[in-house]
RODO-2510 file (C-alpha; in nm, 4 decimals, decimal comma):
residues 347
     n   res          X          Y          Z
     1     m    -1,5564     6,7515    -7,5232
     2     s    -1,4521     6,3862    -7,5169
     3     m    -1,1786     6,2271    -7,7290
     4     k    -1,4409     6,0274    -7,9185
     5     q    -1,6204     6,3423    -8,0374
     6     i    -1,2880     6,4933    -8,1665
     7     t    -1,2030     6,1798    -8,3619
     8     t    -1,5523     6,1664    -8,5149
     9     g    -1,5200     6,5320    -8,6364
    10     q    -1,1837     6,4626    -8,8035
    11     d    -1,3234     6,1652    -8,9907
    12     s    -1,6091     6,3759    -9,1277
    13     f    -1,3662     6,6392    -9,2526
    14     l    -1,1490     6,3802    -9,4284
    15     d    -1,4545     6,2350    -9,5976
    16     i    -1,5465     6,5772    -9,7363
    17     v    -1,1938     6,6324    -9,8688
    18     a    -1,1909     6,2900   -10,0332
    19     n    -1,5209     6,3592   -10,2038
    20     l    -1,3917     6,6929   -10,3427
    21     v    -1,0757     6,5281   -10,4777
    22     g    -1,2843     6,2655   -10,6480
    23     i    -1,5073     6,5239   -10,8115
    24     l    -1,2009     6,7110   -10,9417
    25     i    -1,0553     6,3940   -11,0916
    26     i    -1,3833     6,3208   -11,2706
    27     l    -1,3925     6,6768   -11,4147
    28     v    -1,0344     6,6488   -11,5413
    29     v    -1,1131     6,3215   -11,7163
    30     v    -1,4284     6,4641   -11,8798
    31     v    -1,2493     6,7803   -12,0054
    32     g    -0,9603     6,5749   -12,1426
    33     a    -1,1966     6,3498   -12,3296
    34     q    -1,3779     6,6436   -12,4877
    35     a    -1,0477     6,8037   -12,5900
    36     s    -0,9348     6,4819   -12,7548
    37     a    -1,2623     6,4566   -12,9391
    38     s    -1,2435     6,8165   -13,0727
    39     w    -0,8874     6,7873   -13,2123
    40     v    -0,9048     6,7788   -13,5922
    41     k    -0,6046     6,7332   -13,8102
    42     l    -0,5976     6,9956   -14,0911
    43     e    -0,5109     6,8684   -14,4319
    44     p    -0,3208     7,0915   -14,6792
    45     n    -0,5519     7,2954   -14,9086
    46     t    -0,4408     7,2849   -15,2735
    47     e    -0,6070     7,6145   -15,3614
    48     l    -0,4453     7,7836   -15,0614
    49     l    -0,1048     7,6469   -15,1608
    50     d    -0,1529     7,7831   -15,5145
    51     q    -0,2397     8,1253   -15,3809
    52     i     0,0668     8,1213   -15,1562
    53     e     0,2869     8,0220   -15,4498
    54     e     0,1338     8,2961   -15,6686
    55     l     0,1912     8,5555   -15,3945
    56     e     0,5529     8,4447   -15,3608
    57     s     0,5949     8,4773   -15,7391
    58     e     0,4424     8,8263   -15,7389
    59     f     0,6674     8,9221   -15,4462
    60     s     0,9715     8,8012   -15,6439
    61     r     0,8668     9,0019   -15,9511
    62     a     0,8017     9,3108   -15,7372
    63     t     1,1488     9,2710   -15,5845
    64     d     1,3029     9,2571   -15,9334
    65     v     1,1072     9,5647   -16,0457
    66     m     1,2134     9,7533   -15,7336
    67     a     1,5780     9,6632   -15,7953
    68     k     1,5508     9,7798   -16,1586
    69     l     1,3854    10,1074   -16,0532
    70     d     1,6588    10,1638   -15,7962
    71     a     1,9261    10,1074   -16,0632
    72     d     1,7432    10,3426   -16,3038
    73     n     1,7223    10,6080   -16,0317
    74     t     2,0961    10,5784   -15,9647
    75     h     2,1657    10,6144   -16,3370
    76     l     1,9421    10,9222   -16,3623
    77     e     2,1150    11,0834   -16,0633
    78     q     2,4551    11,0268   -16,2255
    79     q     2,3256    11,1700   -16,5551
    80     q     2,1822    11,4752   -16,3759
    81     l     2,5163    11,5323   -16,1996
    82     k     2,6974    11,5243   -16,5349
    83     e     2,4462    11,7706   -16,6856
    84     n     2,4902    12,0056   -16,3875
    85     q     2,8679    11,9894   -16,4283
    86     l     2,8314    12,0616   -16,8018
    87     a     2,6014    12,3574   -16,7287
    88     a     2,8545    12,4954   -16,4799
    89     a     3,1340    12,4596   -16,7355
    90     l     2,9274    12,6393   -17,0015
    91     t     2,8449    12,9168   -16,7551
    92     d     3,2129    12,9621   -16,6776
    93     q     3,2956    12,9670   -17,0506
    94     r     3,0280    13,2277   -17,1203
    95     h     3,1525    13,4385   -16,8305
    96     q     3,5090    13,4219   -16,9664
    97     m     3,3889    13,5273   -17,3120
    98     l     3,2059    13,8260   -17,1612
    99     m     3,5196    13,9373   -16,9824
   100     e     3,7280    13,8947   -17,2973
   101     l     3,4694    14,0947   -17,4934
   102     e     3,4911    14,3753   -17,2394
   103     i     3,8720    14,3764   -17,2635
   104     v     3,8544    14,3854   -17,6469
   105     k     3,6139    14,6797   -17,6244
   106     r     3,8636    14,8657   -17,4055
   107     e     4,1425    14,7944   -17,6509
   108     i     3,9304    14,9149   -17,9432
   109     d     3,8441    15,2368   -17,7577
   110     k     4,2133    15,2877   -17,6823
   111     k     4,3147    15,2364   -18,0466
   112     q     4,0376    15,4701   -18,1588
   113     a     4,1670    15,7399   -17,9248
   114     q     4,5250    15,6863   -18,0500
   115     r     4,4051    15,7072   -18,4105
   116     e     4,2177    16,0314   -18,3439
   117     a     4,5236    16,1757   -18,1697
   118     k     4,7403    16,0753   -18,4656
   119     m     4,4980    16,2316   -18,7140
   120     a     4,4883    16,5488   -18,5062
   121     e     4,8694    16,5571   -18,5071
   122     i     4,8764    16,5132   -18,8867
   123     d     4,6181    16,7854   -18,9329
   124     e     4,8256    17,0161   -18,7165
   125     q     5,1319    16,9446   -18,9268
   126     a     4,9330    17,0145   -19,2450
   127     r     4,8209    17,3484   -19,1066
   128     e     5,1781    17,4367   -19,0250
   129     i     5,2785    17,3502   -19,3821
   130     f     5,0127    17,5775   -19,5236
   131     q     5,1328    17,8566   -19,2996
   132     k     5,4870    17,8022   -19,4139
   133     k     5,3695    17,8063   -19,7752
   134     s     5,2208    18,1525   -19,7362
   135     e     5,5137    18,2850   -19,5337
   136     f     5,7933    18,1377   -19,7370
   137     s     5,6854    18,1631   -20,0975
   138     r     6,0429    18,1181   -20,2092
   139     n     6,0346    17,7629   -20,0762
   140     r     5,6955    17,6917   -20,2322
   141     q     5,8038    17,3848   -20,4250
   142     q     5,9793    17,2345   -20,1275
   143     l     5,6805    17,3045   -19,9065
   144     e     5,4494    17,1464   -20,1634
   145     r     5,6650    16,8330   -20,1703
   146     e     5,6492    16,8185   -19,7920
   147     l     5,2761    16,8650   -19,8075
   148     d     5,2438    16,5862   -20,0625
   149     g     5,4560    16,3656   -19,8403
   150     l     5,2381    16,4365   -19,5415
   151     r     4,9254    16,3673   -19,7453
   152     r     5,0690    16,0351   -19,8578
   153     a     5,1524    15,9565   -19,4961
   154     t     4,7970    16,0421   -19,3990
   155     n     4,6596    15,8118   -19,6690
   156     a     4,8961    15,5347   -19,5611
   157     v     4,7870    15,5672   -19,1986
   158     t     4,4220    15,5643   -19,3020
   159     a     4,4704    15,2623   -19,5280
   160     n     4,6653    15,0598   -19,2717
   161     e     4,4475    15,1483   -18,9754
   162     p     4,1994    14,8629   -18,9080
   163     k     3,8346    14,9481   -18,9355
   164     t     3,7064    15,0296   -18,5903
   165     e     3,3669    14,9051   -18,4917
   166     v     3,2079    15,0367   -18,1729
   167     i     3,0586    14,7603   -17,9661
   168     k     2,7649    14,8688   -17,7547
   169     h     2,7878    14,6667   -17,4384
   170     f     2,5025    14,6251   -17,1944
   171     p     2,6259    14,4268   -16,8908
   172     n     2,4055    14,1299   -16,8154
   173     p     2,4235    13,8813   -16,5287
   174     i     2,5751    13,5371   -16,5916
   175     a     2,4340    13,3025   -16,3302
   176     k     2,2527    12,9794   -16,2716
   177     t     1,9067    13,1078   -16,1805
   178     v     1,7281    12,7732   -16,1399
   179     f     1,8720    12,6272   -15,8244
   180     s     2,0990    12,8821   -15,6595
   181     e     2,0912    13,1600   -15,4002
   182     e     2,2792    13,4795   -15,4837
   183     v     2,5346    13,6736   -15,2760
   184     h     2,6578    14,0107   -15,4078
   185     f     3,0029    14,1701   -15,3755
   186     r     3,1548    14,4888   -15,5223
   187     l     3,5128    14,4839   -15,6592
   188     d     3,6498    14,8343   -15,7146
   189     n     4,0040    14,9725   -15,6907
   190     g     4,1236    14,6182   -15,6122
   191     k     3,9076    14,5947   -15,2971
   192     l     3,6159    14,3602   -15,2310
   193     s     3,3140    14,4576   -15,0203
   194     y     2,9901    14,2760   -14,9386
   195     v     2,6741    14,4254   -15,0953
   196     p     2,3720    14,3542   -14,8683
   197     m     2,1306    14,3368   -15,1616
   198     d     1,8719    14,1090   -14,9962
   199     e     1,8744    14,3021   -14,6674
   200     l     1,8219    14,6380   -14,8399
   201     i     1,5436    14,5059   -15,0660
   202     t     1,3690    14,3502   -14,7638
   203     r     1,3915    14,6832   -14,5769
   204     m     1,2563    14,8661   -14,8819
   205     k     0,9547    14,6337   -14,9081
   206     s     0,8790    14,6648   -14,5363
   207     e     0,8411    15,0456   -14,5556
   208     w     0,6989    15,0650   -14,9083
   209     k     0,3362    15,1227   -14,8042
   210     v     0,4272    15,3886   -14,5464
   211     k     0,6391    15,5871   -14,7944
   212     a     0,3652    15,5556   -15,0597
   213     e     0,1429    15,7827   -14,8483
   214     k     0,3573    16,0776   -14,9646
   215     l     0,2200    16,0218   -15,3149
   216     q    -0,1100    16,1740   -15,2086
   217     q     0,0517    16,5166   -15,2573
   218     a     0,2939    16,4314   -15,5432
   219     n     0,3183    16,1906   -15,8354
   220     r     0,6711    16,0734   -15,7431
   221     t     0,8828    16,0314   -15,4325
   222     i     1,2470    15,9331   -15,3808
   223     e     1,3328    15,7625   -15,0529
   224     t     1,6603    15,6471   -14,8924
   225     i     1,7125    15,3593   -14,6489
   226     g     2,0186    15,2378   -14,4619
   227     p     2,3017    15,2293   -14,4186
   228     i     2,3274    14,8506   -14,3908
   229     r     2,6848    14,7150   -14,3985
   230     n     2,8165    15,0465   -14,5449
   231     y     2,5530    15,0671   -14,8223
   232     r     2,2402    15,2811   -14,8568
   233     m     1,9577    15,2278   -15,1074
   234     q     1,7814    15,5110   -15,2858
   235     y     1,4576    15,4127   -15,4594
   236     e     1,1744    15,5860   -15,6454
   237     l     0,7966    15,5301   -15,6261
   238     a     0,5478    15,6790   -15,8719
   239     v     0,1712    15,7008   -15,9234
   240     e     0,0485    15,5568   -16,2520
   241     d    -0,2943    15,5476   -16,4152
   242     v    -0,4075    15,1933   -16,4945
   243     t    -0,7078    15,1289   -16,7170
   244     q    -0,9014    14,8038   -16,6908
   245     s    -1,1878    14,6704   -16,8984
   246     t    -1,5055    14,5891   -16,7025
   247     n    -1,8670    14,5007   -16,7797
   248     v    -1,9586    14,8691   -16,7627
   249     g    -1,6659    14,9801   -16,9796
   250     p    -1,3061    15,0915   -16,9193
   251     v    -1,2317    15,1900   -16,5601
   252     s    -0,9257    15,3989   -16,4709
   253     r    -0,7592    15,3872   -16,1316
   254     k    -0,4342    15,5074   -15,9765
   255     t    -0,1747    15,2645   -15,8465
   256     v     0,1672    15,2988   -15,6831
   257     s     0,4532    15,1378   -15,8779
   258     f     0,8213    15,0841   -15,8029
   259     q     1,0471    15,2543   -16,0621
   260     h     1,4098    15,1738   -15,9773
   261     f     1,6739    15,1774   -15,7053
   262     v     2,0406    15,2813   -15,6765
   263     l     2,2963    15,1581   -15,4202
   264     l     2,5120    15,4263   -15,2581
   265     p     2,8392    15,3029   -15,1005
   266     a     2,9586    15,4785   -14,7875
   267     s     3,3098    15,5052   -14,9366
   268     l     3,4670    15,4412   -15,2764
   269     t     3,7758    15,2847   -15,1151
   270     m     3,6142    15,0543   -14,8583
   271     g     3,6575    14,6779   -14,8644
   272     e     3,9281    14,4119   -14,8426
   273     t     4,2104    14,3331   -15,0794
   274     i     4,1933    13,9886   -15,2398
   275     a     4,4712    13,8656   -15,0086
   276     e     4,2794    13,9916   -14,7045
   277     a     3,9474    13,8544   -14,8321
   278     l     4,0888    13,5005   -14,8641
   279     q     4,2268    13,4937   -14,5083
   280     d     4,0388    13,3351   -14,2165
   281     g     3,8065    13,5764   -14,0388
   282     s     3,7547    13,8051   -14,3404
   283     e     3,4144    13,9534   -14,4256
   284     f     3,4173    13,7639   -14,7568
   285     l     3,4774    13,4185   -14,6052
   286     d     3,2459    13,4890   -14,3107
   287     t     2,9624    13,5803   -14,5495
   288     l     3,0100    13,2729   -14,7702
   289     s     3,0329    13,0412   -14,4671
   290     r     2,6571    13,0928   -14,4179
   291     h     2,5756    12,9547   -14,7651
   292     e     2,5977    12,6082   -14,9203
   293     p     2,8475    12,6147   -15,2110
   294     r     2,6515    12,3997   -15,4595
   295     k     2,3382    12,6098   -15,4124
   296     t     2,4983    12,9573   -15,4098
   297     t     2,6001    13,1957   -15,6890
   298     v     2,8560    13,4653   -15,6028
   299     s     2,7779    13,7792   -15,8067
   300     i     3,0698    14,0211   -15,8513
   301     w     3,0098    14,3834   -15,9594
   302     v     3,3523    14,4612   -16,1094
   303     y     3,5079    14,7842   -16,2371
   304     p     3,7756    14,7994   -16,5132
   305     d     4,0572    14,8700   -16,2673
   306     s     3,9974    14,5372   -16,0895
   307     y     3,9910    14,2784   -16,3717
   308     e     4,3148    14,1174   -16,2516
   309     e     4,1805    14,0774   -15,8967
   310     h     3,8577    13,9486   -16,0509
   311     n     4,0438    13,6618   -16,2201
   312     q     4,2180    13,5700   -15,8922
   313     l     3,8841    13,5680   -15,7107
   314     k     3,7201    13,3623   -15,9869
   315     n     3,9719    13,0795   -15,9428
   316     w     3,9101    13,0624   -15,5675
   317     i     3,5305    13,0695   -15,6068
   318     h     3,5243    12,7785   -15,8540
   319     e     3,7800    12,5767   -15,6551
   320     n     3,5530    12,5980   -15,3513
   321     g     3,2408    12,4779   -15,5358
   322     f     3,0517    12,8083   -15,5757
   323     q     2,8975    12,9348   -15,9003
   324     m     3,0022    13,2828   -16,0181
   325     a     2,8302    13,5661   -16,2051
   326     s     3,0014    13,8888   -16,3176
   327     w     2,8519    14,2346   -16,3712
   328     p     3,1100    14,4600   -16,5470
   329     l     3,0565    14,8284   -16,4633
   330     d     3,2092    15,1344   -16,6299
   331     h     3,3896    15,3960   -16,4226
   332     g     3,1424    15,6251   -16,2477
   333     k     2,8526    15,3798   -16,2678
   334     k     2,6604    15,2567   -15,9641
   335     i     2,4795    14,9341   -15,8881
   336     s     2,1094    14,9752   -15,9584
   337     g     1,8010    14,7834   -16,0580
   338     g     1,4342    14,8029   -16,1385
   339     p     1,1235    14,5916   -16,1969
   340     n     1,2962    14,4145   -16,4887
   341     g     1,6192    14,3303   -16,3047
   342     f     1,9582    14,4888   -16,2403
   343     r     2,1267    14,7529   -16,4559
   344     t     2,4007    15,0131   -16,4298
   345     s     2,3328    15,3755   -16,3474
   346     a     2,5349    15,6950   -16,4095
   347     q     2,6881    15,8508   -16,1021
***
């Protein structure tokens, strides 16, 4: 190939490139012109501005309403807190009155026993006087004066003795039942022990249907479960006839019903003293550590020999934010319950 042919080829290539550049320049100019022609300046719309202003006004009013509702909610929460505190104070006052009533009952029973002993002593003295009267007729007048003196003393004792009224006491729970869980403890002989009420009731319900099969041969059955945490539960199931009205008349059928239960402690002396119960690592503190104070009621089954320890425990319970319920029990009574709630049961 000659030098002339190479030069001619390069010129042709440059011509093609120049033509392409020219075409691109023309396209850019055309597109720019069309873009300039399509640009339209938007004028403000009065109606749109009014709508925006109205929306801003509504937003402002909604903000004010929300702020007022938030303030009202804060006020209601404060009022509810005060009412809860008042309810707790009233519960504590009622509990204190129940304990005082129980103490008064004990005092009345004690005075009644002293009065009966005094009357028995006076009667014995009167009988001795009558015996002396028959044996020592020579001292009849003196014996009669002594007898009259003793009779006057009897009348004076009867007149000065206050009228005794027997108060029938049926222990009832004092607790906040609306928003609290319940943990049970037994306070006897100055010692505190945990009562696994929920665990025993759950175990009873789990085996209820199996034990009910025994009622095919008998109308009643008494079963025992446990021990759980040193307590056993003894409960009774019975078959009852239930009559229902239907379209074809009364229909009778048999159904199994729960009668009552009794808790049986493994030992009458088990538990912790109050000093031991309030130390770190005790069963009492370990049990309560699994419950939230404001939502938990501590129920104490207390016997007469432990009222002083009960008062010590009450102060600690309230200082630590728990609610408290007391179930006074007489000597020889056991913790028990039935379909209508808890009650005491003779040993």
